[in-house]
C-alpha positions as MATLAB code, in Angstrom:
seq = 'MNNHTSLLAAGLGSLAFALSVLPALALPLGARIDAEASARAGARGQASTTIEARVEARQEAKAERMDNRSEKAKERADKEIDRRITLLTKLDERVEGMKRVSAEGKASIDATVAAQVAFLTELRGTIAAETDMQALKEEMKSITQSYRIFMLVIPQGHIKVAADKIHTAADTLTALSVKLTARITAAQQAGKDVAALLSAHADMDAKIADAKVQADAAVALVANLSPDNGDKAKMDANKQALKDARAKIQAGLKALQAARADGKTIVNGIKAFHLDTSATTSVEVR';
ca = [
      -3.128   65.925  -98.484;
      -1.802   62.813 -100.316;
      -2.754   59.230  -99.720;
       0.301   58.770  -97.689;
      -0.390   61.383  -95.333;
      -3.929   60.375  -94.816;
      -2.870   56.832  -93.908;
      -0.475   58.244  -91.319;
      -3.135   60.238  -89.853;
      -5.493   57.425  -89.638;
      -2.866   55.400  -88.013;
      -2.101   57.951  -85.404;
      -5.867   58.359  -84.608;
      -6.202   54.573  -84.123;
      -3.128   54.498  -81.759;
      -4.653   57.358  -79.787;
      -7.964   55.532  -79.522;
      -6.229   52.412  -78.421;
      -4.247   54.353  -75.749;
      -7.288   56.000  -74.412;
      -9.003   52.626  -74.174;
      -6.441   50.656  -72.515;
      -6.654   51.983  -69.014;
     -10.320   51.335  -69.053;
      -9.551   47.671  -70.000;
      -6.670   47.322  -67.585;
      -8.877   48.405  -64.580;
     -11.176   45.511  -64.721;
      -8.157   43.085  -65.118;
      -6.493   44.706  -62.089;
      -9.698   44.245  -60.054;
      -9.998   40.646  -60.971;
      -6.294   40.040  -59.840;
      -6.966   41.746  -56.582;
     -10.149   39.904  -55.936;
      -8.390   36.496  -57.006;
      -5.685   37.425  -54.306;
      -8.273   38.468  -51.781;
      -9.898   35.199  -52.328;
      -6.693   33.160  -52.075;
      -5.769   35.109  -48.809;
      -9.267   34.414  -47.376;
      -9.001   30.680  -48.229;
      -5.656   30.614  -46.448;
      -6.950   32.453  -43.400;
      -9.968   30.116  -43.367;
      -7.523   27.138  -43.697;
      -5.336   28.539  -40.838;
      -8.457   29.044  -38.622;
      -9.721   25.377  -39.279;
      -6.203   24.022  -38.408;
      -6.216   26.091  -35.227;
      -9.746   25.073  -34.275;
      -8.681   21.289  -34.753;
      -5.616   21.869  -32.742;
      -7.688   23.335  -29.911;
     -10.166   20.657  -30.277;
      -7.529   17.818  -29.870;
      -5.957   19.709  -26.980;
      -9.302   19.871  -25.159;
     -10.135   16.148  -25.979;
      -6.658   15.187  -24.477;
      -7.282   17.490  -21.445;
     -10.653   15.684  -20.948;
      -9.011   12.229  -21.363;
      -6.514   13.247  -18.715;
      -9.004   14.534  -16.434;
     -11.137   11.271  -16.717;
      -7.959    9.202  -16.115;
      -7.018   11.342  -13.092;
     -10.582   10.921  -11.571;
     -10.402    7.239  -12.303;
      -7.007    6.996  -10.613;
      -8.209    8.932   -7.624;
     -11.161    6.661   -7.138;
      -8.882    3.586   -7.407;
      -6.666    5.247   -4.782;
      -9.409    6.002   -2.543;
     -10.683    2.480   -2.585;
      -7.265    1.029   -1.952;
      -6.853    3.560    1.225;
     -10.177    2.521    2.432;
      -9.375   -1.222    2.142;
      -6.240   -0.605    4.227;
      -7.713    1.451    6.831;
     -10.680   -1.072    7.213;
      -8.118   -3.933    7.687;
      -6.132   -1.794   10.303;
      -9.281   -0.944   12.096;
     -10.208   -4.756   12.228;
      -6.740   -5.665   13.443;
      -7.103   -3.005   16.289;
     -10.454   -4.295   17.135;
      -9.142   -7.930   17.240;
      -6.323   -6.902   19.662;
      -8.713   -5.069   22.027;
     -10.727   -7.982   22.253;
      -8.109  -10.397   23.151;
      -8.098  -11.246   26.946;
      -4.427  -12.449   26.982;
      -2.762   -9.515   25.121;
      -1.225   -7.165   27.715;
      -1.933   -3.604   28.009;
       1.659   -2.739   26.801;
       0.957   -5.200   23.795;
      -2.399   -3.287   23.026;
      -0.805   -0.017   23.394;
       2.025   -0.677   21.081;
      -0.283   -2.010   18.363;
      -2.875    0.844   18.773;
       0.151    3.304   18.303;
       0.930    1.602   15.042;
      -2.432    1.266   13.764;
      -3.258    4.949   14.687;
      -0.143    6.216   12.808;
      -0.777    4.256    9.606;
      -4.436    5.384    9.493;
      -3.198    8.959   10.047;
      -0.724    8.524    7.163;
      -3.137    7.096    4.873;
      -5.716    9.916    5.584;
      -3.160   12.434    4.754;
      -2.197   10.664    1.695;
      -5.899   10.627    0.560;
      -6.126   14.356    0.838;
      -2.852   14.813   -1.090;
      -4.080   12.643   -3.873;
      -7.325   14.305   -4.021;
      -5.973   17.801   -4.494;
      -3.167   16.549   -7.045;
      -3.600   18.147  -10.498;
      -0.270   16.796  -12.120;
      -0.782   13.289  -13.486;
       2.870   12.257  -13.009;
       2.727   13.285   -9.208;
      -0.426   11.528   -8.859;
       1.183    8.346  -10.168;
       4.059    8.704   -7.683;
       1.756    9.252   -4.918;
      -0.423    6.309   -5.831;
       2.595    4.193   -5.677;
       3.223    5.267   -2.206;
       0.015    3.465   -0.964;
       1.686    0.261   -1.532;
       5.369    1.187   -1.290;
       5.543    3.652    1.577;
       2.658    2.028    3.420;
       3.149   -1.609    3.250;
      -0.078   -2.397    5.096;
      -0.504   -5.995    3.788;
       3.300   -6.891    3.410;
       4.627   -5.416    6.699;
       2.192   -3.575    9.133;
      -0.592   -6.125    9.588;
       2.124   -8.994    9.676;
       4.168   -7.247   12.190;
       0.931   -6.723   14.330;
      -0.040  -10.493   14.269;
       3.643  -11.422   15.274;
       3.445   -8.952   18.183;
      -0.072  -10.368   19.193;
       1.238  -13.968   18.938;
       4.339  -13.158   20.906;
       2.079  -11.592   23.740;
      -0.153  -14.492   23.780;
       2.774  -16.808   24.069;
       4.072  -14.860   27.116;
       0.551  -15.022   28.631;
       0.166  -18.653   28.349;
       3.884  -19.228   29.458;
       3.139  -17.327   32.742;
      -0.001  -19.335   33.230;
       2.055  -22.488   32.797;
       4.615  -21.159   35.266;
       1.929  -20.799   37.780;
       0.882  -24.271   37.189;
       4.631  -25.400   37.565;
       4.840  -24.022   40.993;
       1.589  -25.989   42.114;
       3.062  -28.975   40.496;
       6.350  -28.615   42.451;
       4.490  -28.613   45.818;
       2.426  -31.852   44.680;
       5.776  -33.402   43.516;
       7.409  -32.592   46.888;
       4.391  -33.982   48.744;
       4.626  -37.236   46.665;
       8.236  -37.579   47.546;
       7.676  -36.923   51.215;
       4.972  -39.692   51.065;
       7.736  -42.180   49.812;
       6.789  -42.131   46.201;
       9.259  -42.552   43.428;
       8.882  -39.148   41.527;
      12.055  -39.362   39.457;
      10.185  -39.464   36.212;
       7.941  -36.498   37.584;
      10.956  -34.347   38.516;
      12.448  -35.045   34.960;
       9.072  -34.098   33.306;
       8.982  -31.032   35.496;
      12.397  -29.805   34.550;
      11.728  -30.212   30.993;
       8.338  -28.238   31.402;
      10.322  -25.330   32.827;
      12.906  -25.592   30.155;
      10.053  -25.499   27.584;
       8.365  -22.550   29.192;
      11.592  -20.670   29.257;
      12.286  -21.504   25.557;
       8.637  -20.346   24.492;
       9.433  -17.088   26.070;
      12.830  -16.792   24.466;
      11.348  -17.697   20.995;
       8.499  -14.987   21.444;
      10.951  -12.115   22.298;
      13.259  -13.207   19.320;
      10.103  -12.872   16.930;
       9.395   -9.403   18.235;
      13.046   -8.403   17.982;
      13.069   -9.733   14.368;
      10.191   -7.323   13.370;
      10.339   -4.473   15.778;
      12.587   -2.153   13.517;
      11.411   -3.074   10.246;
      10.111   -0.010    7.951;
       8.412    0.096    4.619;
      10.711   -0.552    1.664;
       9.502    2.380   -0.431;
      10.189    0.296   -3.470;
      13.713   -0.725   -2.578;
      13.645   -4.612   -3.628;
      16.582   -5.372   -1.289;
      14.859   -3.985    1.606;
      11.532   -5.741    0.653;
      13.375   -9.071    0.495;
      15.109   -8.335    3.864;
      11.754   -7.520    5.444;
      10.129  -10.774    3.973;
      12.915  -12.747    5.403;
      12.586  -11.129    8.697;
       8.890  -11.807    8.758;
       9.445  -15.236    7.810;
      12.036  -15.862   10.206;
       9.796  -14.316   13.036;
       6.858  -16.520   12.108;
       9.262  -19.428   12.560;
      10.075  -18.295   16.002;
       6.402  -17.887   16.862;
       5.861  -21.516   15.723;
       8.768  -22.754   17.706;
       7.411  -20.979   20.762;
       3.958  -22.410   20.307;
       5.517  -25.841   20.107;
       7.538  -25.353   23.147;
       4.338  -24.308   25.057;
       2.462  -27.455   23.791;
       5.469  -29.595   24.998;
       5.275  -27.912   28.460;
       1.668  -28.380   28.591;
       2.215  -32.138   27.832;
       4.683  -32.244   30.504;
       2.274  -30.843   32.982;
      -0.352  -33.375   31.992;
       2.194  -36.159   32.505;
       2.855  -34.777   36.087;
      -0.735  -34.410   36.977;
      -1.402  -38.079   35.784;
       1.636  -39.322   37.546;
       0.712  -37.499   40.905;
      -3.039  -38.833   40.498;
      -1.447  -42.475   40.094;
      -0.099  -41.960   43.568;
      -3.679  -41.289   44.882;
      -2.703  -38.246   46.567;
      -4.908  -35.168   47.043;
      -4.146  -32.512   44.497;
      -5.794  -29.604   43.033;
      -3.194  -28.981   40.227;
      -4.693  -28.665   36.788;
      -3.262  -28.312   33.220;
      -6.506  -26.341   31.934;
      -4.190  -24.081   29.880;
      -5.047  -23.272   26.264;
      -2.190  -22.672   23.853;
      -3.479  -21.399   20.460;
];
């Protein structure tokens, strides 16, 4: 074998060795690549799990905040409903304690108060059971909009009470007027000049009649009013009607005061004649 042949044989031997070693070298490299890929996948999985955990935590925190808001809103609603029911109850008790309010007047106000308390009690239950925040907000609005206790119902009740008191006082003054008519007639038969007394008596009767007209007009203005439910035009109309009704009540009270003054004038005039009379003007107009 010459040198050239020996070199070729040695080269082939080296190549065979290299080829035999290559798979052994390649295996650890592939394992490292797989390990790195697995590590990256694990890292991505861990990152994904972390993001999901954060999202879930935020959602839970948001839900907790909503629950807190809901509970606080329900507590406020409960207090507002309690406040309105308390005022309605006091109005009813006040009416029941009034001696000059007729049975019909009391019954009308009782019915109004009972209806409002029933509505508010039902609304309280609806709000307590509500789970949707937006729906809860709408229901809370109805406390002030659908049930206008302060803006409508209580003022309506006060106007009806005042009108009934005017009628009661007017009836008392009418009874007095009848007595004064008899005294004036007696004075006239006794030869006394009763022209001024007759004038005062006519004015007294006119004022009594006007007081009743004003009271009836006040009740008519508020009788058919209903909650505005957020309608500004209707709210303004209700306010104007209540304002006009109060003006009628004031006019009725002034008419009663004028009638009472006429009655005093007549009584004093009759007393000046030194005639026996039991007529009195002990009529209170409040």
